[in-house]
C-alpha positions in Angstrom: 0.0 0.0 0.0 2.9 2.3 0.8 4.5 1.7 -2.6 1.1 2.3 -4.3 0.7 5.7 -2.6 4.3 6.6 -3.6 3.6 5.8 -7.2 0.4 8.0 -7.2 2.3 10.9 -5.6 4.9 10.7 -8.4 2.3 10.5 -11.2 0.0 13.3 -10.0 2.5 16.2 -10.4 3.1 15.1 -14.0 -0.6 15.6 -14.9 -0.9 18.8 -12.8 1.9 20.6 -14.7 1.1 19.2 -18.1 0.5 22.0 -20.7 -3.2 21.7 -21.7 -2.6 22.3 -25.4 -5.1 20.8 -28.0 -3.8 17.8 -30.0 -5.6 19.0 -33.1 -4.6 22.0 -35.4 -6.2 25.1 -34.0 -6.1 28.9 -34.0 -6.7 31.3 -31.1 -8.1 34.8 -31.7 -9.0 37.6 -29.3 -11.4 40.5 -29.9 -12.6 43.3 -27.6 -15.1 46.1 -27.8 -15.5 49.4 -25.9 -18.9 51.0 -26.1 -20.2 54.2 -24.7 -23.7 54.1 -23.2 -25.9 56.5 -21.2 -26.1 55.8 -17.5 -29.5 55.7 -15.9 -28.6 54.8 -12.4 -26.1 56.0 -9.8 -25.1 54.4 -6.5 -23.8 56.9 -3.9 -21.7 55.6 -1.1 -20.8 57.7 2.0 -20.2 57.5 5.8 -21.6 59.4 8.7 -18.8 59.9 11.2 -18.6 61.5 14.6 -15.8 61.7 17.2 -16.3 62.8 20.8 -14.8 62.2 24.2 -18.2 60.8 25.3 -19.3 57.6 23.7 -22.9 58.5 24.2 -22.5 61.9 22.5 -20.6 60.4 19.6 -23.4 58.0 18.9 -26.0 60.8 19.3 -24.2 62.9 16.7 -24.3 60.1 14.2 -28.0 59.6 14.9 -28.6 63.3 14.4 -26.8 63.2 11.1 -29.0 60.3 10.1 -32.1 62.3 10.8 -30.7 65.1 8.7 -30.1 62.6 5.9 -33.7 61.5 6.0 -34.7 65.1 5.7 -32.6 65.4 2.6 -34.3 62.3 1.2 -37.7 63.8 1.9 -36.7 67.1 0.2 -36.0 65.3 -3.0 -39.0 62.9 -2.6 -36.8 59.8 -2.5 -38.1 56.7 -0.8 -36.3 55.4 2.3 -36.1 52.1 0.6 -33.5 53.6 -1.8 -31.2 53.9 1.2 -29.2 51.0 2.6 -27.1 50.9 5.7 -24.9 48.5 7.6 -24.6 48.4 11.4 -23.1 51.3 13.3 -19.4 50.9 14.1 -17.7 52.4 17.1 -13.9 52.6 17.7 -12.0 53.6 20.8 -9.3 56.2 20.1 -6.3 56.1 22.4 -3.2 58.2 22.8 -0.2 56.9 20.9 3.4 56.7 22.1 6.2 54.5 20.8 6.6 51.3 22.8 3.5 52.1 24.9 0.1 50.5 24.6 -3.4 50.9 26.2 -2.8 54.5 26.9 -5.5 56.9 28.0 -8.7 57.1 26.0 -9.0 60.2 23.9 -12.5 59.6 22.7 -14.8 57.5 20.6 -15.4 57.4 16.8 -18.8 56.3 15.7 -19.5 55.7 12.0 -22.3 54.3 9.8 -22.0 53.4 6.1 -24.7 54.2 3.6 -25.5 53.4 0.0 -28.1 55.5 -1.8 -29.4 54.2 -5.1 -30.8 57.0 -7.4 -32.5 56.4 -10.7 -33.7 59.9 -11.2 -30.4 61.3 -12.4 -31.8 64.8 -12.9 -31.8 65.1 -9.1 -28.2 64.1 -8.7 -26.4 67.5 -8.8 -28.6 69.2 -6.2 -28.8 66.1 -4.1 -25.0 65.7 -4.0 -24.7 69.4 -3.1 -26.9 68.9 -0.1 -25.1 65.7 0.9 -21.6 67.0 0.9 -22.7 70.1 2.9 -23.9 67.8 5.8 -21.8 67.8 9.0 -20.1 64.5 9.6 -20.6 63.1 6.1 -17.3 61.7 4.7 -16.0 59.5 1.9 -18.6 60.3 -0.8 -18.3 58.2 -3.9 -20.6 57.9 -6.9 -20.8 54.9 -9.3 -22.8 55.4 -12.4 -24.3 52.3 -14.0 -26.8 51.2 -16.6 -29.8 49.0 -16.0 -29.5 47.7 -19.5 -26.3 45.8 -18.7 -27.6 42.4 -19.8 -28.9 43.8 -23.1 -25.5 45.5 -23.9 -23.7 42.3 -22.8 -25.8 40.2 -25.2 -25.3 42.7 -28.1 -21.5 42.9 -27.6 -21.1 39.1 -27.3 -22.9 38.6 -30.6 -20.8 41.3 -32.3 -17.6 39.9 -30.9 -18.4 36.4 -31.8 -18.8 37.4 -35.5 -15.6 39.4 -35.4 -13.7 36.5 -33.9 -15.0 34.1 -36.4 -14.1 36.4 -39.3 -10.6 36.8 -38.0 -10.1 33.1 -37.5 -11.3 32.3 -41.0 -8.8 34.8 -42.4 -6.0 33.3 -40.4 -7.0 29.8 -41.4 -7.2 30.8 -45.1 -3.7 32.3 -45.0 -2.4 28.9 -44.0 -4.5 27.0 -46.6 -6.8 25.8 -43.9 -10.5 26.1 -43.0 -12.4 26.4 -39.7 -13.9 23.2 -38.6 -15.7 24.3 -35.5 -15.3 26.5 -32.4 -13.7 24.7 -29.5 -14.3 27.2 -26.7 -14.2 30.9 -25.7 -12.3 32.5 -22.8 -11.2 35.7 -21.3 -7.6 34.5 -21.2 -5.2 35.4 -23.9 -2.2 33.1 -23.1 -1.7 29.9 -25.0 -2.1 27.4 -22.1 -4.7 29.3 -20.1 -6.9 29.8 -23.2 -7.3 26.1 -23.5 -7.8 25.5 -19.8 -10.4 28.1 -18.9 -13.6 29.0 -20.8 -15.7 32.0 -19.9 -16.9 35.5 -21.0 -16.0 38.8 -19.5 -18.2 41.9 -19.2 -16.7 45.0 -17.5 -18.8 48.1 -17.1 -16.5 51.0 -16.4 -17.7 53.5 -13.8 -15.6 56.5 -14.9 -17.2 59.3 -16.9 -16.2 59.9 -20.5 -18.0 63.2 -21.1 -20.1 65.7 -19.2 -23.3 67.3 -20.3 -23.3 70.7 -18.6 -25.8 72.5 -20.7 -28.8 71.9 -18.4 -27.2 72.7 -15.1 -26.5 76.0 -13.3 -24.5 74.8 -10.4 -21.2 73.3 -9.3 -19.7 71.5 -12.3 -17.8 69.0 -10.0 -21.0 67.1 -9.3 -22.5 66.5 -12.7 -24.1 63.4 -14.4 -21.7 61.9 -17.0 -23.1 61.9 -20.5 -21.6 58.5 -21.1 -20.1 55.6 -19.2 -18.1 52.8 -20.9 -18.9 49.1 -21.1 -16.3 46.6 -22.3 -16.5 43.1 -23.6 -13.6 40.7 -24.5 -13.5 37.2 -25.7 -10.8 34.8 -26.8 -11.9 31.9 -29.0 -10.3 28.7 -30.0 -11.2 27.3 -33.4 -10.3 23.8 -34.6 -8.8 23.7 -38.1 -9.2 21.2 -40.9 
């Protein structure tokens, strides 16, 4: 039994490091597309933070900021259901000195994370202006998205598949070959990985490409982007004949 186990241990690494290259003639092609689309949704993330010597007062300040936040929501006629929050977090802040620990307590920091989902983008500039003006609100980030992600994904996949097939046929023809069939598609571009992993990749980019400032008369640092960018890439393996 001991010798059998030893033989298995010697054989397994051979298979694990073997290069997964097809035994048939093949060609690998990679295609990618970047497309600009209009956003119709934004997710705004921010924190309500308070620091005070009194733990009770620090917590009360965060609750007060939360009440102010609800007032802002009401002002813009946004449902409370559009707001998500995790539990309140409290940290003890102590004095610091090299080589010394558990020094005197300076105070308590209380924080609460929020995510606000907004589909009425015309309200975004004024809403953001009110949010950033709130006391105790920190770390504001806005991520613009599209609710048509699946539609764009399907469209880009179809377009890329056709482009990949056309490129593969051209490469095959140049070698006096023809495409027999598609063996697989993957996000990986390297020779061995392309054979081993098969998948599709869809990456919506959250950065703005352009700004439409014609309809706003306020701070241009908080505008709705005219476009966001979605990306699709595939790598396909075609068997040759």
